[in-house]
N, C-alpha and C positions, 0 to 999 in steps of 0.2 A: 929615387923619383920615379922610376918606370913601375917598380912595385906599387906605389901610391897610385899612381894613374890606372893600373888594372885593378886596384881594391875599390876605387870609386867607380870605374866602369862595372866591375861586377855588381857593386850594390845597386846601381842605377838599373841594370838589366834584371836583377832578382827582384827588386820592387816592381817592375814593370810586369814581369811575367806573374806574379803573385796578384796584382791587381786586376788583370785581364783574365786570369783563370778563374779568380772569384766571381766574374761578372758576365762572362761571355755567354752563358747559357741563358741571359735573361735580354739579350739584345736581338731584335728582329730587324731585318732590312727591306722587308716589304711592308709597305704600308697598310696592304689589305689584310694582314693577318698580324699586324701590330697588337698587343694585348689591350683589351677593353679596360679602361680604368676612369673613376670618376673625373679626375684631374689631368690635365696635359699641362705640364710645367715647359715654357718656351724660354731658353736661355737667350738673352739679349747679346747682340753683337753689332758693329758698327754697320750702318746703312752703307756707308762709302768703302770702297776697296783702297787699299793703300797705294794703289797704282793709278787711281781714278776709276770712275765708273761704279755701278751699283755693286755691292759686296754679293757675290754668288751664295755665300754661307748664309746671309742674312734672307737673301730671296728664297732658298730652299727651305729654311726654317718657318718661314712665314706660309708657303706653299703648302708645305706638309701639315702645318697646324690646322689651317682652313679644311684640307682635305679630311683630316682625322676627325675633325667636327662633324662634316657633312657625313662621313661614313659611320657616325656614332661610336667611333672607337674611344672618344672622350666626350664627357658632357659640358666641360668648362675648362677655359684656358687661363693659366695665371702667367702672365707676362713680366717676366722678372729682368730688370736690367739697370744699367748705370744712368743716374740722373745727376751728373756732377755739377751741370751748370745749365742756366737756362737755355744754352745754344746747343746743348747735347743731353738729349732725353731718349734713351732706347725705348723704354716702356711706352711712350706716348707715340714714337715713330711706329712700333710695331703696332698699336691700337689703331691708329689711322690707315695703315695699310691693310690691317683685317677687316675695318669698317668698310673700306672700298671694295673689298672681296665680299662684301655682303654678309659677314659676320655680325651677329646680333650683339649690341653693347652688353646685354644682360649676359651673355656667355662669354665673357671677359672681365678678369680683375687684372689691375696694374700693380705690380710691386716695384717701387721706386728706389729701393734700397738694394737691389740685386747686384751690388758692386763685384762679386766673383761668384764662381760655382758654389763655392762654400757658403757665401753668404744667401744666395738664392735658395739653397736646399734647406739651411737652418732656419730661415725665415718662413718657408713654406710650411715646415713642421711647427714652428713655435708662434708665428704670428697668424698664419691663415689655417691652422688646425688641419693641414694636410697630412694624412697617414698612408693612403695608397695614391700612387702617381705613375704617370707614363711621362719620362722624360724625353724631350724631344729635341734632338741635336744631331751633329755629326758622329759618324762612327767612332772618330778617334778620340772625341769628347766624353763618350758615354761609359767607358769603363771607370774614368775617374769620378764622374757624377753618380754612378751607382754605387760605387764604393763608399763614397762619403755618405750617401742615402742609407746604406747599410747601417753605418755606424751611428746615425741618428735614429735608427729604429723604425725607418719607414719601409713600406712594401712598395717597392718601385722596379718598374720595368723600363727597358729603353727601345726607342724606336729610332733605328739609324736612318737619317735622311739621305735620299739619294742627292749626291753633288758631282757635278763633272769636276775632274781634275784641273785646277789651276796652277798659274805660276806661284811659287812661294809656298805650296802645299808642304813641301818637305820641310821649311821653318816651323810651321805651325805642329806638325809632327814631333820634331825634335824638342820644340818647347813644351808639348804635351807630356811628353817622356819624364821631363824635368818636373814638371808641375806634379806628376804622380808622386815621384819621391818626395817633393815637398808636402804633399797632402799627409803623407805617413807621420811626418813631423809635427802638422797641424792637429791630427788627431791622437796622435799617442806620446809626443814629446812635450810641445809647449803650450799645450791646451788653448790653441786659437779660438778668439770670440769674434762674432760678428762686428761689423763696424757700427752698424745701429741696428736696434730691434724695435723698440716701441711697443704701444698697446695691441692686444690681440684683436685680429679682424677676421673672425671665421668666414670663409667664402659663402656666398649666397648665390646658389645655383639653380637656375630657372629650368623647369621640363622643357623636353623637345615640344 
């Protein structure tokens, strides 16, 4: 039993080291020097924190996305998130808050079927014809997202969003460690497919 625990732990550690090593050189933590790309992909997350109040990860992603657009590090934002019910709609919530921050409607496209990181990226590639992209999310999320983008043949860079530490961050990081292992299975073992694809909708980008 002890040997099995060590074997599983070693596999998890090895998978994480490999994914981080393959992607770390394409992650910037300063918005001012994040790579300039045509499209910024903003990953959806809940507006509300589990313990109540506004989710700081959501706020940080939206603040960074609007700043990157103003800095012209990206030309267009693809807002990808969960739209599971009419009471829970991550893309529309992001769109409303960005409109309140004076982001033009023509500078945003909503992806209503970004049910996971995997789905958001494969839909960006196959539905919205995105080949070059700046991924906008927290530093602990970027290695997995970049690794998936690489597997899909996308030219992707990561912009790590400044976020103040909050209670429960350690749970997210542990979950992310496990999710990275699952990603290897998705890509190389059980040929995971997105929940929903649909027809192609190439992005329509408006000049600044």
